[in-house]
N, C-alpha and C positions, 0 to 999 in steps of 0.2 A: 902456191897454196890456194885452193879453190874456196869459194865462199861457204860458210858454215850456215846451217839452219839450226836454231836453237828453240827448244820447245819448253815452255814454263807451266808448271802447275800454278794454281792461284793460292787457295787457301793454305797457309802454313809454308808456302814457299815464296811466292812474291809478296803475298798479302798477310800481314800479321794478324792472327786471330786473337792476339793478347791487345795490341794497340789499334786494330781495325784501320790501318794505313798501309799504303806500299812505302817502304822506306825511302828516302830521297837517294840513299846510295844505290838502291836497286834501279830506280828511274834512270839515274846517271849512267850506270853500267849498260843499261839496254840502249840508251841513246848512243853511247859511244861505240858499242859493238856493231850498231846499224850504220854508223858514219864509216866504219871500216869496210863495209860491204857485206856484212853478214846479215841474215834474215831472223827476225824474232816472231815467234808465234806464242800465242796463249793456248795452252792445251788443257783444259779444265772439264771437270765433272759438272760444272754449272753449265745451264742452257743460256742461250743467247739472251733471254729476257732478264737474267739475273747477272749478267756480265757487265751491265751500264757502268757502275762505279769505276771498275777496273779499267774499262775501256777509255774513260775519261782521264784516268791517272796515268795511264802507260800507252805508248805509242807502239803499235805493232804492224807487223806485215800480214798478220791473219789470225784468225780466231777458230779454234777446233774446240767444239762446244759438246756438252752433254755425253761425254765419254765416246766421242766419235760419231755421234748421230747428226751432228750439223758441222759444215765447214764453211768458211767465209774467207776469201783472200781478196786483198785490194778492193773490198767493198763489195765484191761480187760472191754470190752464193755459189759454190761449186758441189756440194752435196747436202742433201737433207734426207733423212729416214724417220718417218713418224709411225707410231704404233697404229696399226689399222684401226679404224673407228669402232668397228663392232668388238674387236679384241681389247680395246681400251675400256669399253662399257663393261665387259666381262671382269676385267682387271679390278675396276672400281668395286663391283659387287663382291668379288672374292677377298677384297682387303677387308671389308666390313664383315663378311660371313665368317672370315677366319680371326676375327678379334684384333686386327692390328689397325693402324691409322698412319697417316703421313702426308705427302705432298706430291701432286702430279706436276710435272715440269715440261713446259713447252717453249717453243720459240717466242710466242707473244705474251705469255704470262705463266704464273704457277697458280696452281688450283688446290684449295683445302676443301674439307668438308665443312658446311655452314655450322655455326654455333661453336661452343667451346669443347674441344676435345678433353676426355678424361686423362690424357697423357701429358704429363707436364713438359716433355721434350718437344711434343707437337705444339702446344701453346707457345713455348719460347720461339720456335722456329717460325711459326705463323706470324707472331709480333714482330720479329726481325724483318721479315719479308714485307709486311705491311708498312713498317717504317721506311724501307727503302723503295716502296713503290712497285714491288715485283709481285704483289699478290692480287689475283683478279677477283671481282666481287661474284663472279661465277662459281657455284659449288658444284660438288660431285652430282648432285641430282639432276644439273642441267646437263643437256646434250648439244652444245653448241660450239665444242672446241676439240682439238686433239692434242696429243701431248707425245714427247719424245722418249722420256724415260720417267722413273718415279723412285722416290725413297719411302721406305715404311719403318715404322718403329713398333716394337712389340712390348708386351710386359708379361706378367705372370699368367695372364688369361688367354693369351694368344696362342692359336694353333699354328705354330711357325712351320713344322714338318708338312701339314696339310697345305699351307699357302705354297711353300716353296716347290712341293710335288705339282701344283696347279701351274707354277710358272716354268717348270723345267723344259718343255717342248720348245719355248721360244725365248727365254730370257736368262740372263747370267745374273747371279745374285752375289753382291759384293759385300762381305761383312766388314762394316767400318768400326765396329765395336760399340760397347754401351747400348745394345739392342737396336741398332741403326743399321739398315740394311739398303744399298743401293742397288736398283734393279735396271738392267739396261738390256736392250734386245741383242740376241745372240748374234755373234760375228760383228760386233761393235766394240771398240775400246778406244783407248787413247793410243795404242799401237796401230790399229787400222787406219786411224785418221792420219797418223805420221806417214805411214806407207804411202798413202794417197797423195799427200802434199809433196812428199820426195820424188814420187814418180812423175807428178806434173812439172816440178821444177827441174827435173834432170840432175838431182843431188844424191850422191852416194851415200849409204848408210854410215860409212866411215866419217863423213863430214857432218852428221848429225849429233846433237848433244841434247840430253833431257835433264831437267832439274824436277825434283819431286820430294815429297815427304810421306804420302799415306798410301794405304792399301789399294785405293784405286789408280795408282800410278805403276802397279806392279807390271801390268802388260807392257808398258812403254820401257820399264827398266829391263825387262826381260828382252825386249826387241832391239834396243839401241845399245851398242856396247859403251859409248861414252855417256855414263849416267851419273849425275851429281845429285848426292843425298844430303838434304838439309840436316843441321845439327840436331834438331828434335824431329824424330821420324818413327814410322812404324818399323819394328824390327824384321818384318817379313821382306822389306827392301834390301836389307844391308848386304846379303850375299852377292847381289847384282850390282852393286854400287861400283864404280871406278874411282870416286872421289868423295870424300865425306867433308862437308864444309860447316861453317858456323850456322847459328839459328837465323832465321830472316830478321829477328830484332838486332842481331849482333851483326848486321851487314853482310850476311852470309853469301848471298848472291854476288855481290861485288868481289868479295874476297875470292871465291871461287873463279870467277871470271878472270881476275887478274893473275892468279896463280897458274891457270891453265892456259894463258896466253889468248884469251878471248877478246881482250881490250887492246 
């Protein structure tokens, strides 16, 4: 039996969005499988600047960040793709022009418009990121940074159709529900990141396992045949799951890994 490569989504999979913690059972399971010789990777929509709390709580062999836009293994950057600077400036203007708001996500930090947003979801997200120290003092008006991906939030005044048409040439839009959209450069996803890591390590697809719960996990669920779905999940993933486990709060990670012989 060769070593396995295990890829874990963060929010709703490793990290409880209810309790705001990684359960001790999940930490224990990841540590045990690594002792067995398997490799553990965090594969998240979060960018590197927003992964700090998880990196402190969970030891891993690598971090696949921003839906495949950045990969770090053993402390070494092996891939990074930023939105070209001029295109980033156009994106910021288009978000405002079409009546949306949101957050720009980069390796160093995350960026919001200055002042209070009229959208409650944006205000909540900004407050949460400020609390965690993931929010830059630089606003959208400033031109001193680049970013990897971004999320936008719409309301009844937003021109979604016009904005998505503007993005169509070079971005994929993931509908996360509740008027929240994750926007990622085309040809990048959690699956492209897995493919790159497996190729670098010489591990076959049959020895890869993915764990997830939400719509931005769809690409990796379609790509990897060993797909573990959390008890609370987006229904779009269900047809691609090879195993459905319990929720993260009910020790779903440890339960699945024990049942599937990964411990």
